[in-house]
VOLOPA-256089 format. One line per field, with one value per residue: x, y, z of N, C-alpha, C in turn. Coordinates in steps of 0.02 Angstrom, whole numbers, always signed. Layout:
! VOLOPA-256089
nxx	[X, ...]
nyy	[Y, ...]
nzz	[Z, ...]
caxx	[X, ...]
cayy	[Y, ...]
cazz	[Z, ...]
cxx	[X, ...]
cyy	[Y, ...]
czz	[Z, ...]
//
This chain:
! VOLOPA-256089
nxx	[-231, -284, -198, -291, -421, -411, -468, -472, -374, -447, -587, -574, -574, -699, -755, -779, -794, -946, -985, -949, -1038, -1179, -1166, -1157, -1287, -1302, -1199, -1180, -1138, -1135, -1063, -986, -1054, -1120, -1097, -1181, -1347, -1506, -1610, -1759, -1878, -1953, -2120, -2267, -2329, -2450, -2433, -2313, -2181, -2208, -2145, -2190, -2123, -2066, -1968, -1997, -2110, -2174, -2280, -2460, -2565, -2693, -2721, -2630, -2618, -2735, -2743, -2637, -2712, -2795, -2688, -2661, -2760, -2788, -2683, -2559, -2413, -2372, -2256, -2240, -2135, -2071, -2140, -2136, -2266, -2273, -2170, -2057, -1995, -1984, -2044, -1997, -2019, -1939, -1773, -1621, -1536, -1638, -1711, -1643, -1577, -1686, -1754, -1630, -1637, -1742, -1694, -1606, -1661, -1676, -1810, -1897, -1998, -2056, -2053, -2128, -2144, -2236, -2278, -2264, -2181, -2056, -1886, -1812, -1702, -1601, -1546, -1512, -1392, -1338, -1387, -1395, -1363, -1303, -1340, -1469, -1465, -1427, -1525, -1659, -1811, -1980, -2011, -2101, -2186, -2213, -2208, -2098, -2039, -1981, -1856, -1797, -1823, -1741, -1614, -1602, -1609, -1493, -1382, -1413, -1494, -1630, -1790, -1933, -2066, -2164, -2296, -2457, -2482, -2470, -2531, -2602, -2728, -2715, -2758, -2876, -2959, -3090, -3161, -3247, -3192, -3057, -3016, -2955, -2842, -2792, -2807, -2738, -2613, -2617, -2619, -2476, -2398, -2430, -2420, -2541, -2586, -2543, -2559, -2530, -2416, -2430, -2328, -2296, -2399, -2520, -2543, -2682, -2810, -2930, -3091, -3129, -3002, -2908, -2752, -2688, -2625, -2467, -2359, -2337, -2293, -2200, -2123, -1982, -1903, -1829, -1904, -1908, -1906, -2024, -2061, -2047, -1978, -1885, -1830, -1752, -1689, -1590, -1492, -1337, -1268, -1222, -1325, -1417, -1529, -1530, -1534, -1541, -1588, -1699, -1880, -1941, -2025, -2143, -2201, -2299, -2334, -2428, -2341, -2286, -2307, -2204, -2094, -2096, -2068, -1947, -1895, -1900, -1829, -1693, -1687, -1661, -1554, -1458, -1445, -1535, -1669, -1640, -1585, -1670, -1796, -1948, -2074, -2175, -2307, -2400, -2510, -2512, -2570, -2720, -2900, -2967, -2882, -2798, -2699, -2673, -2688, -2579, -2463, -2493, -2476, -2327, -2292, -2305, -2210, -2092, -2088, -2170, -2045, -1963, -1988, -2016, -2103, -2238, -2342, -2478, -2563, -2568, -2642, -2557, -2474, -2510, -2657, -2830, -2818, -2702, -2562, -2488, -2347, -2196, -2028, -1895, -1932, -1930, -2033, -2150, -2206, -2333, -2388, -2472, -2590, -2610, -2545, -2466, -2378, -2295, -2159, -2098, -2132, -2132, -2095, -2028, -2109, -2050]
nyy	[+160, +133, +227, +246, +253, +366, +523, +666, +830, +932, +885, +857, +967, +1020, +944, +987, +1123, +1118, +1042, +1145, +1252, +1171, +1151, +1256, +1369, +1510, +1563, +1545, +1633, +1753, +1842, +1908, +1981, +2062, +2194, +2247, +2344, +2285, +2322, +2399, +2382, +2482, +2545, +2484, +2581, +2646, +2667, +2589, +2452, +2277, +2133, +1968, +1802, +1634, +1548, +1421, +1288, +1257, +1384, +1424, +1482, +1537, +1596, +1708, +1777, +1814, +1892, +1978, +2066, +2121, +2177, +2285, +2367, +2415, +2510, +2487, +2406, +2269, +2145, +2016, +1875, +1812, +1661, +1603, +1529, +1424, +1357, +1214, +1115, +928, +937, +1054, +1222, +1275, +1267, +1260, +1378, +1443, +1490, +1554, +1665, +1724, +1787, +1848, +1948, +2039, +2064, +2144, +2248, +2413, +2480, +2379, +2363, +2268, +2091, +1964, +1785, +1664, +1535, +1411, +1264, +1177, +1179, +1305, +1291, +1226, +1352, +1452, +1494, +1547, +1683, +1874, +1942, +2062, +2156, +2170, +2209, +2312, +2406, +2404, +2276, +2248, +2084, +1926, +1770, +1604, +1411, +1343, +1459, +1487, +1455, +1556, +1670, +1651, +1656, +1774, +1864, +1817, +1854, +1974, +2050, +2105, +2159, +2031, +1951, +1847, +1752, +1758, +1708, +1749, +1626, +1560, +1623, +1760, +1789, +1756, +1825, +1901, +1790, +1742, +1653, +1685, +1795, +1869, +1833, +1918, +2048, +2048, +2028, +2154, +2248, +2248, +2278, +2392, +2540, +2624, +2575, +2619, +2727, +2891, +2942, +2835, +2710, +2534, +2371, +2266, +2109, +2058, +1947, +1808, +1791, +1643, +1589, +1607, +1615, +1511, +1487, +1415, +1397, +1534, +1694, +1853, +1899, +1978, +2012, +1966, +1905, +1744, +1634, +1509, +1380, +1212, +1095, +1180, +1245, +1150, +1100, +1180, +1201, +1193, +1259, +1401, +1489, +1474, +1495, +1611, +1608, +1671, +1756, +1783, +1773, +1627, +1557, +1444, +1316, +1194, +1075, +918, +824, +689, +648, +583, +641, +752, +771, +720, +839, +930, +904, +896, +1037, +1064, +992, +1051, +1167, +1286, +1290, +1326, +1449, +1540, +1664, +1645, +1564, +1559, +1447, +1395, +1348, +1172, +1039, +1020, +1034, +907, +810, +641, +651, +746, +755, +691, +752, +888, +816, +805, +914, +997, +918, +948, +1085, +1136, +1109, +1213, +1312, +1461, +1577, +1534, +1519, +1432, +1365, +1479, +1599, +1560, +1503, +1335, +1361, +1425, +1545, +1638, +1735, +1876, +1890, +2002, +1939, +1945, +2053, +2154, +2105, +2092, +1962, +1912, +1797, +1738, +1837, +1778, +1868, +1950, +2065, +2204, +2295, +2390, +2490, +2360, +2405, +2562, +2707, +2809]
nzz	[+1250, +1083, +945, +850, +916, +998, +1052, +957, +1005, +968, +1006, +1147, +1183, +1142, +1212, +1348, +1345, +1308, +1432, +1549, +1508, +1502, +1638, +1687, +1659, +1663, +1625, +1507, +1355, +1451, +1506, +1384, +1350, +1451, +1475, +1404, +1384, +1393, +1277, +1185, +1062, +950, +966, +860, +720, +602, +430, +442, +401, +387, +394, +339, +375, +349, +441, +508, +512, +343, +257, +235, +106, +121, +271, +279, +199, +215, +350, +322, +235, +334, +408, +325, +289, +406, +402, +364, +304, +219, +191, +75, +55, -96, -178, -37, +16, -43, -23, +38, +114, +143, +314, +344, +310, +187, +111, +240, +202, +116, +226, +320, +245, +210, +335, +377, +288, +325, +439, +404, +330, +334, +306, +358, +508, +598, +613, +572, +587, +510, +562, +678, +714, +666, +663, +687, +754, +674, +604, +702, +708, +608, +608, +590, +723, +779, +671, +708, +840, +823, +738, +823, +805, +797, +864, +839, +879, +939, +1030, +924, +887, +1006, +1004, +932, +1002, +1141, +1079, +1030, +1143, +1210, +1103, +1073, +1171, +1140, +1179, +1143, +1061, +1138, +1078, +988, +808, +641, +545, +680, +773, +744, +616, +638, +714, +736, +783, +915, +1001, +988, +1005, +1136, +1117, +1011, +1046, +1167, +1085, +1020, +1118, +1166, +1063, +966, +943, +957, +1073, +1175, +1329, +1359, +1487, +1575, +1612, +1583, +1598, +1676, +1629, +1540, +1576, +1535, +1599, +1604, +1618, +1718, +1792, +1926, +2088, +2139, +2210, +2326, +2334, +2267, +2150, +2047, +1859, +1739, +1608, +1534, +1417, +1373, +1246, +1331, +1249, +1167, +1273, +1334, +1221, +1172, +1257, +1334, +1227, +1143, +1136, +1234, +1377, +1500, +1648, +1781, +1904, +1816, +1782, +1743, +1595, +1555, +1429, +1354, +1216, +1171, +1232, +1334, +1475, +1532, +1466, +1472, +1634, +1622, +1546, +1644, +1728, +1660, +1656, +1804, +1817, +1751, +1841, +1810, +1871, +2011, +1982, +1941, +1981, +1988, +1922, +1769, +1718, +1569, +1455, +1446, +1387, +1292, +1334, +1427, +1398, +1410, +1475, +1570, +1724, +1761, +1701, +1786, +1895, +1876, +1864, +1975, +2080, +2029, +2033, +2149, +2254, +2242, +2314, +2280, +2184, +2109, +1959, +1879, +1747, +1672, +1543, +1420, +1258, +1174, +1144, +1125, +1176, +1232, +1290, +1238, +1299, +1353, +1315, +1377, +1434, +1585, +1722, +1853, +1958, +2041, +2135, +2211, +2185, +2054, +1954, +1827, +1803, +1698, +1716, +1637, +1475, +1351, +1224, +1123, +1129, +1072]
caxx	[-310, -251, -202, -360, -475, -409, -506, -420, -376, -526, -643, -573, -601, -776, -815, -743, -844, -1010, -986, -939, -1096, -1229, -1168, -1188, -1309, -1296, -1139, -1180, -1146, -1163, -987, -981, -1155, -1109, -1064, -1230, -1392, -1567, -1669, -1842, -1891, -2011, -2208, -2280, -2362, -2486, -2393, -2235, -2190, -2206, -2125, -2185, -2066, -2071, -1912, -1995, -2138, -2216, -2338, -2511, -2585, -2753, -2704, -2576, -2652, -2818, -2702, -2593, -2741, -2808, -2652, -2656, -2843, -2781, -2650, -2482, -2378, -2354, -2201, -2231, -2079, -2100, -2153, -2162, -2321, -2269, -2086, -2060, -1936, -1997, -2070, -1997, -2038, -1894, -1709, -1589, -1516, -1687, -1760, -1604, -1578, -1758, -1755, -1566, -1661, -1773, -1673, -1548, -1689, -1697, -1886, -1948, -1998, -2088, -2040, -2196, -2155, -2321, -2304, -2215, -2171, -1986, -1817, -1772, -1627, -1544, -1521, -1518, -1317, -1330, -1438, -1366, -1394, -1270, -1385, -1532, -1460, -1402, -1581, -1704, -1860, -2030, -2021, -2172, -2185, -2207, -2172, -2038, -1992, -1941, -1783, -1769, -1832, -1699, -1550, -1597, -1598, -1432, -1346, -1444, -1519, -1691, -1841, -1964, -2130, -2200, -2367, -2498, -2433, -2524, -2564, -2627, -2772, -2698, -2811, -2941, -2988, -3148, -3189, -3238, -3102, -2996, -3027, -2910, -2752, -2802, -2822, -2662, -2566, -2620, -2590, -2400, -2334, -2451, -2417, -2600, -2634, -2498, -2583, -2468, -2418, -2429, -2293, -2308, -2459, -2551, -2571, -2757, -2821, -2994, -3110, -3122, -2924, -2862, -2692, -2687, -2560, -2441, -2321, -2351, -2237, -2197, -2040, -1969, -1846, -1823, -1959, -1880, -1934, -2067, -2085, -2001, -1950, -1842, -1772, -1708, -1651, -1545, -1469, -1258, -1257, -1210, -1414, -1472, -1589, -1480, -1583, -1514, -1633, -1758, -1937, -1944, -2097, -2122, -2267, -2279, -2407, -2419, -2279, -2322, -2298, -2122, -2062, -2113, -2032, -1862, -1866, -1881, -1781, -1637, -1671, -1654, -1490, -1431, -1462, -1581, -1733, -1614, -1566, -1734, -1829, -2002, -2078, -2249, -2336, -2433, -2544, -2463, -2618, -2773, -2964, -2988, -2818, -2787, -2628, -2700, -2679, -2503, -2434, -2500, -2431, -2245, -2268, -2288, -2155, -2019, -2107, -2170, -2003, -1930, -1997, -2009, -2175, -2257, -2424, -2476, -2623, -2594, -2672, -2513, -2455, -2554, -2698, -2827, -2804, -2631, -2564, -2436, -2288, -2123, -1960, -1827, -1959, -1952, -2105, -2174, -2230, -2350, -2428, -2546, -2661, -2610, -2548, -2381, -2358, -2241, -2144, -2096, -2158, -2099, -2085, -2013, -2141, -2014]
cayy	[+172, +141, +297, +278, +268, +422, +575, +711, +875, +986, +841, +856, +1049, +1037, +925, +1025, +1184, +1078, +1033, +1188, +1254, +1133, +1151, +1337, +1392, +1565, +1582, +1540, +1714, +1805, +1890, +1931, +2024, +2107, +2270, +2269, +2349, +2268, +2361, +2368, +2387, +2549, +2532, +2496, +2625, +2637, +2661, +2574, +2404, +2205, +2067, +1897, +1751, +1571, +1519, +1330, +1241, +1285, +1436, +1416, +1554, +1583, +1633, +1735, +1836, +1866, +1924, +2050, +2116, +2152, +2228, +2336, +2392, +2467, +2569, +2448, +2379, +2201, +2111, +1941, +1860, +1786, +1603, +1577, +1491, +1356, +1333, +1163, +1043, +898, +958, +1125, +1312, +1306, +1238, +1313, +1443, +1503, +1512, +1583, +1721, +1766, +1786, +1904, +2013, +2069, +2103, +2210, +2287, +2457, +2498, +2339, +2392, +2206, +2020, +1912, +1735, +1678, +1507, +1386, +1191, +1137, +1206, +1344, +1262, +1215, +1405, +1525, +1498, +1589, +1748, +1933, +1960, +2126, +2210, +2175, +2271, +2400, +2411, +2342, +2277, +2188, +1997, +1881, +1703, +1545, +1369, +1329, +1518, +1503, +1468, +1625, +1714, +1629, +1668, +1855, +1863, +1793, +1869, +2056, +2075, +2136, +2118, +1989, +1943, +1766, +1780, +1727, +1711, +1758, +1564, +1538, +1662, +1825, +1797, +1715, +1880, +1921, +1739, +1742, +1599, +1703, +1865, +1878, +1815, +1961, +2088, +2054, +2047, +2216, +2302, +2238, +2299, +2425, +2620, +2676, +2543, +2652, +2792, +2927, +2950, +2771, +2653, +2468, +2354, +2219, +2064, +2040, +1881, +1804, +1746, +1573, +1561, +1634, +1593, +1488, +1476, +1335, +1426, +1578, +1745, +1892, +1902, +2012, +1983, +1972, +1853, +1723, +1532, +1493, +1310, +1184, +1066, +1203, +1287, +1105, +1093, +1247, +1194, +1183, +1294, +1486, +1536, +1457, +1531, +1635, +1623, +1697, +1800, +1775, +1745, +1591, +1544, +1369, +1281, +1139, +1027, +848, +771, +636, +657, +560, +684, +818, +758, +722, +899, +982, +855, +935, +1106, +1056, +973, +1110, +1230, +1326, +1288, +1340, +1512, +1581, +1707, +1629, +1529, +1560, +1410, +1427, +1263, +1084, +1002, +1024, +1042, +834, +777, +615, +674, +824, +725, +665, +804, +910, +798, +812, +996, +1006, +875, +985, +1157, +1153, +1101, +1273, +1376, +1488, +1603, +1488, +1532, +1418, +1383, +1552, +1581, +1566, +1443, +1319, +1343, +1496, +1598, +1657, +1781, +1905, +1914, +1989, +1890, +2005, +2114, +2151, +2092, +2069, +1893, +1895, +1705, +1751, +1846, +1759, +1934, +1952, +2178, +2231, +2348, +2440, +2479, +2326, +2446, +2608, +2755, +2869]
cazz	[+1197, +1025, +927, +798, +958, +1048, +1036, +960, +1054, +962, +1033, +1220, +1205, +1139, +1277, +1419, +1354, +1314, +1515, +1559, +1479, +1550, +1720, +1718, +1593, +1664, +1607, +1431, +1321, +1483, +1494, +1310, +1354, +1524, +1452, +1347, +1402, +1385, +1241, +1163, +990, +931, +946, +777, +688, +557, +389, +456, +371, +429, +354, +366, +381, +376, +478, +536, +452, +285, +272, +196, +85, +153, +320, +298, +153, +261, +402, +282, +218, +398, +439, +252, +274, +459, +374, +393, +242, +234, +128, +102, +21, -159, -171, +36, +20, -81, -18, +69, +118, +212, +378, +338, +250, +138, +129, +300, +158, +122, +275, +368, +210, +232, +408, +374, +241, +364, +494, +379, +296, +368, +301, +411, +582, +622, +589, +594, +583, +504, +611, +709, +688, +681, +597, +706, +779, +616, +585, +729, +714, +531, +598, +602, +789, +766, +658, +753, +877, +781, +717, +839, +760, +847, +826, +893, +878, +1007, +999, +889, +897, +1085, +1002, +913, +1076, +1185, +1045, +1033, +1215, +1227, +1083, +1040, +1225, +1127, +1199, +1101, +1114, +1137, +1059, +913, +746, +575, +553, +710, +810, +717, +546, +656, +778, +745, +806, +983, +1036, +981, +1026, +1188, +1105, +966, +1088, +1198, +1052, +1006, +1173, +1164, +994, +924, +978, +991, +1141, +1257, +1315, +1396, +1590, +1585, +1600, +1605, +1627, +1704, +1551, +1555, +1585, +1540, +1655, +1596, +1611, +1791, +1817, +1994, +2129, +2159, +2277, +2349, +2362, +2251, +2122, +1996, +1845, +1641, +1575, +1487, +1407, +1309, +1258, +1354, +1211, +1151, +1299, +1328, +1144, +1156, +1328, +1301, +1144, +1157, +1116, +1295, +1433, +1546, +1705, +1829, +1918, +1786, +1793, +1683, +1568, +1525, +1418, +1283, +1197, +1146, +1279, +1367, +1557, +1553, +1441, +1531, +1677, +1578, +1520, +1688, +1771, +1647, +1700, +1880, +1828, +1725, +1872, +1793, +1904, +2054, +1973, +1931, +2030, +1995, +1859, +1745, +1688, +1528, +1451, +1423, +1367, +1294, +1376, +1408, +1388, +1471, +1526, +1615, +1783, +1758, +1685, +1838, +1949, +1877, +1869, +2035, +2109, +2006, +2062, +2215, +2305, +2236, +2368, +2262, +2164, +2056, +1967, +1822, +1706, +1647, +1477, +1346, +1244, +1127, +1159, +1071, +1229, +1217, +1293, +1208, +1330, +1338, +1305, +1415, +1477, +1656, +1752, +1937, +1965, +2112, +2122, +2272, +2153, +1996, +1904, +1783, +1788, +1657, +1742, +1584, +1419, +1321, +1166, +1173, +1109, +1006]
cxx	[-268, -272, -275, -427, -472, -430, -447, -425, -431, -589, -641, -589, -677, -804, -819, -807, -909, -1010, -996, -1027, -1161, -1221, -1179, -1213, -1309, -1262, -1120, -1193, -1141, -1092, -977, -1038, -1166, -1119, -1138, -1296, -1436, -1576, -1739, -1845, -1960, -2091, -2229, -2339, -2394, -2446, -2309, -2245, -2181, -2191, -2144, -2146, -2070, -2009, -1913, -2035, -2154, -2272, -2392, -2543, -2635, -2753, -2681, -2586, -2709, -2793, -2680, -2640, -2794, -2775, -2673, -2721, -2827, -2708, -2573, -2481, -2368, -2301, -2202, -2179, -2117, -2116, -2135, -2220, -2317, -2198, -2097, -2014, -1941, -2044, -2042, -2013, -1964, -1828, -1681, -1570, -1570, -1725, -1711, -1599, -1657, -1770, -1698, -1598, -1704, -1751, -1630, -1590, -1717, -1789, -1928, -1937, -2029, -2069, -2099, -2191, -2236, -2326, -2239, -2173, -2122, -1926, -1778, -1688, -1582, -1518, -1509, -1428, -1304, -1354, -1391, -1400, -1374, -1337, -1439, -1527, -1454, -1470, -1628, -1775, -1915, -2008, -2060, -2153, -2188, -2197, -2107, -1996, -1977, -1849, -1730, -1763, -1756, -1604, -1541, -1579, -1527, -1363, -1359, -1455, -1577, -1724, -1891, -2027, -2153, -2278, -2382, -2455, -2485, -2570, -2609, -2665, -2768, -2763, -2885, -2971, -3045, -3200, -3200, -3190, -3046, -2974, -2971, -2861, -2746, -2770, -2736, -2621, -2555, -2598, -2527, -2372, -2375, -2441, -2491, -2639, -2591, -2526, -2519, -2480, -2414, -2391, -2308, -2385, -2471, -2561, -2635, -2770, -2872, -3005, -3112, -3067, -2878, -2809, -2716, -2616, -2520, -2412, -2314, -2281, -2256, -2118, -2052, -1894, -1862, -1849, -1931, -1903, -1975, -2082, -2030, -1941, -1894, -1805, -1729, -1649, -1585, -1475, -1381, -1243, -1270, -1302, -1436, -1505, -1529, -1528, -1564, -1553, -1711, -1831, -1947, -2005, -2080, -2191, -2246, -2357, -2392, -2361, -2319, -2295, -2223, -2086, -2034, -2079, -1952, -1840, -1856, -1838, -1695, -1634, -1641, -1574, -1435, -1425, -1509, -1644, -1708, -1598, -1627, -1758, -1898, -2028, -2174, -2253, -2372, -2473, -2491, -2505, -2697, -2827, -2965, -2933, -2812, -2743, -2621, -2658, -2594, -2467, -2448, -2451, -2346, -2212, -2270, -2248, -2095, -2032, -2097, -2097, -1970, -1938, -1975, -2080, -2162, -2324, -2425, -2569, -2634, -2588, -2600, -2484, -2499, -2606, -2739, -2820, -2723, -2618, -2510, -2377, -2219, -2042, -1928, -1872, -1946, -2013, -2108, -2209, -2279, -2412, -2473, -2592, -2656, -2604, -2469, -2397, -2312, -2233, -2101, -2123, -2110, -2059, -2042, -2061, -2098, -1984]
cyy	[+169, +210, +317, +266, +342, +481, +619, +771, +927, +945, +870, +919, +1057, +1008, +949, +1094, +1167, +1057, +1087, +1241, +1235, +1141, +1206, +1365, +1463, +1607, +1581, +1622, +1765, +1847, +1915, +1994, +2060, +2171, +2297, +2282, +2316, +2315, +2339, +2404, +2450, +2509, +2534, +2549, +2618, +2691, +2625, +2484, +2317, +2169, +2003, +1845, +1683, +1538, +1432, +1300, +1293, +1330, +1398, +1481, +1595, +1616, +1691, +1795, +1871, +1913, +1975, +2108, +2129, +2204, +2296, +2376, +2433, +2496, +2538, +2411, +2312, +2172, +2033, +1915, +1803, +1713, +1571, +1529, +1417, +1319, +1273, +1104, +993, +937, +1043, +1179, +1327, +1240, +1278, +1366, +1470, +1537, +1543, +1654, +1760, +1809, +1860, +1977, +2066, +2092, +2138, +2266, +2340, +2496, +2449, +2348, +2329, +2138, +1987, +1842, +1708, +1594, +1455, +1310, +1158, +1162, +1261, +1339, +1243, +1277, +1484, +1523, +1564, +1666, +1826, +1947, +2047, +2183, +2218, +2216, +2311, +2430, +2366, +2341, +2238, +2126, +1963, +1821, +1648, +1484, +1364, +1413, +1546, +1506, +1546, +1668, +1706, +1655, +1737, +1874, +1848, +1826, +1939, +2103, +2125, +2102, +2096, +2000, +1865, +1782, +1741, +1738, +1709, +1690, +1546, +1620, +1710, +1840, +1767, +1773, +1903, +1856, +1725, +1721, +1631, +1769, +1910, +1866, +1884, +2025, +2098, +2061, +2120, +2265, +2305, +2283, +2347, +2488, +2638, +2642, +2591, +2712, +2859, +2945, +2892, +2742, +2561, +2458, +2299, +2150, +2045, +1937, +1878, +1773, +1686, +1554, +1600, +1582, +1570, +1486, +1424, +1345, +1485, +1648, +1804, +1891, +1966, +1988, +2012, +1903, +1821, +1646, +1543, +1401, +1279, +1134, +1095, +1236, +1226, +1099, +1126, +1263, +1180, +1227, +1377, +1534, +1502, +1507, +1549, +1647, +1648, +1741, +1809, +1755, +1693, +1568, +1485, +1354, +1223, +1101, +964, +803, +754, +646, +649, +627, +756, +830, +768, +783, +935, +939, +901, +980, +1107, +1044, +1017, +1172, +1288, +1342, +1337, +1423, +1576, +1604, +1677, +1594, +1560, +1507, +1399, +1368, +1224, +1044, +1033, +998, +940, +785, +731, +609, +699, +774, +717, +714, +855, +886, +808, +893, +1004, +985, +902, +1078, +1167, +1151, +1172, +1322, +1438, +1538, +1564, +1501, +1477, +1400, +1448, +1523, +1615, +1502, +1408, +1315, +1419, +1570, +1615, +1700, +1824, +1937, +1955, +1967, +1952, +2043, +2100, +2168, +2081, +2017, +1910, +1850, +1689, +1779, +1827, +1825, +1917, +2038, +2165, +2293, +2425, +2428, +2413, +2358, +2522, +2643, +2796, +2853]
czz	[+1120, +980, +863, +832, +983, +1000, +1022, +993, +1039, +1010, +1112, +1239, +1224, +1180, +1332, +1394, +1355, +1388, +1554, +1562, +1510, +1624, +1725, +1665, +1598, +1629, +1522, +1384, +1370, +1501, +1439, +1301, +1414, +1505, +1416, +1392, +1362, +1343, +1216, +1098, +995, +930, +867, +769, +625, +501, +382, +413, +409, +382, +378, +328, +376, +398, +516, +489, +398, +297, +232, +179, +112, +223, +330, +263, +192, +315, +365, +256, +276, +421, +375, +278, +361, +446, +381, +312, +275, +164, +153, +35, -42, -148, -98, +55, -9, -82, +39, +62, +154, +240, +387, +295, +207, +161, +218, +247, +155, +160, +319, +317, +204, +282, +429, +347, +292, +402, +484, +348, +346, +368, +347, +475, +624, +592, +628, +564, +583, +541, +649, +686, +692, +646, +627, +737, +735, +580, +629, +749, +649, +555, +628, +668, +806, +714, +682, +808, +865, +771, +755, +806, +804, +803, +893, +877, +947, +970, +973, +895, +957, +1066, +952, +959, +1108, +1136, +1041, +1096, +1226, +1163, +1064, +1092, +1196, +1156, +1145, +1127, +1088, +1132, +997, +849, +685, +568, +607, +765, +771, +663, +576, +718, +787, +762, +886, +1029, +1040, +1000, +1091, +1146, +1052, +1007, +1143, +1170, +1046, +1054, +1176, +1121, +974, +963, +988, +1057, +1207, +1258, +1370, +1471, +1606, +1565, +1623, +1603, +1666, +1641, +1603, +1543, +1566, +1584, +1672, +1611, +1653, +1805, +1893, +2038, +2143, +2227, +2257, +2350, +2269, +2210, +2072, +1951, +1779, +1624, +1519, +1477, +1351, +1329, +1286, +1311, +1186, +1196, +1317, +1265, +1135, +1214, +1316, +1248, +1192, +1137, +1195, +1333, +1480, +1606, +1771, +1850, +1888, +1805, +1724, +1671, +1534, +1494, +1361, +1259, +1162, +1155, +1315, +1444, +1574, +1530, +1468, +1595, +1660, +1560, +1601, +1715, +1748, +1653, +1763, +1869, +1813, +1781, +1857, +1845, +1988, +2046, +1957, +1978, +2043, +1932, +1853, +1709, +1634, +1526, +1415, +1393, +1343, +1328, +1373, +1398, +1428, +1510, +1574, +1682, +1804, +1766, +1746, +1877, +1952, +1871, +1951, +2093, +2066, +2044, +2128, +2271, +2297, +2262, +2335, +2200, +2089, +2033, +1871, +1790, +1680, +1565, +1401, +1348, +1194, +1138, +1136, +1123, +1251, +1218, +1259, +1274, +1315, +1340, +1305, +1444, +1545, +1681, +1826, +1933, +2016, +2107, +2179, +2233, +2108, +1958, +1892, +1756, +1765, +1704, +1706, +1532, +1399, +1246, +1175, +1106, +1067, +956]
//
């Protein structure tokens, strides 16, 4: 091979590392974190401060101001960074520096007790290598969100071992809690992170599901483990990186939207080839398409083809993801999946009470 075409030594090294990471995803970052226990943030109390941030797509003034007003009326303080509502760079909510600095400021500020990304979209994978995970572990805060925020949940799980929350966001459901179609999502959110929802003498709880959206059994049985995952596209986008899902013994959560059946098939095959599906102990499948979607039957077929042969507990049609009925689930929380009953039970409180 001509010298001009010969890869340098760093290329060989990085390629080898990438192959190891993809071939054994559970090992990514796991050895370094083995001595660390999982930690939980403290439940949110009136008088405490919540920071709104826009680490993905652009923020919109009306919904975030409306939800901030609701929180302030309930006794919480809300910090909205100056200029967040008009900040835009193409399809992003600002430059990478702006978005990473804003998130790090919230992480490092001791007055901030919860971080509420206002929306999803795209862009988090551009900045997750810039975030201060050590500061977040030293001072655990509530972190919420879904969709693109899956990248943040996975990164925090890998780097800080902090329980976070796959949940609605201010621009999606939370500001419209007074509307019937969003009441379930708002109630589930409040049950998970606000201190007044936790009664003395009781630990953990079963995730409520609305009568119109009962989970269905795909593969029966029971399993327990740490709940990890979220948006399937983002799970796959972080594979082979230090922020990848660590699936060994976990209950895998997957959901997505606006994906063609062949793309869902490709992403699930990636999880299979990477060993993720072999290592998890059970699967919770959320929403993958809106009601009436023309691809619904094909996507269901793809999900069945990949998940039924696992012979592990699997529930699907769980009310979580890109739909109004979006339950709040603890990323990294210890849960029990009863696929026969279609229930997901928290074995511990996902927050500290004291």
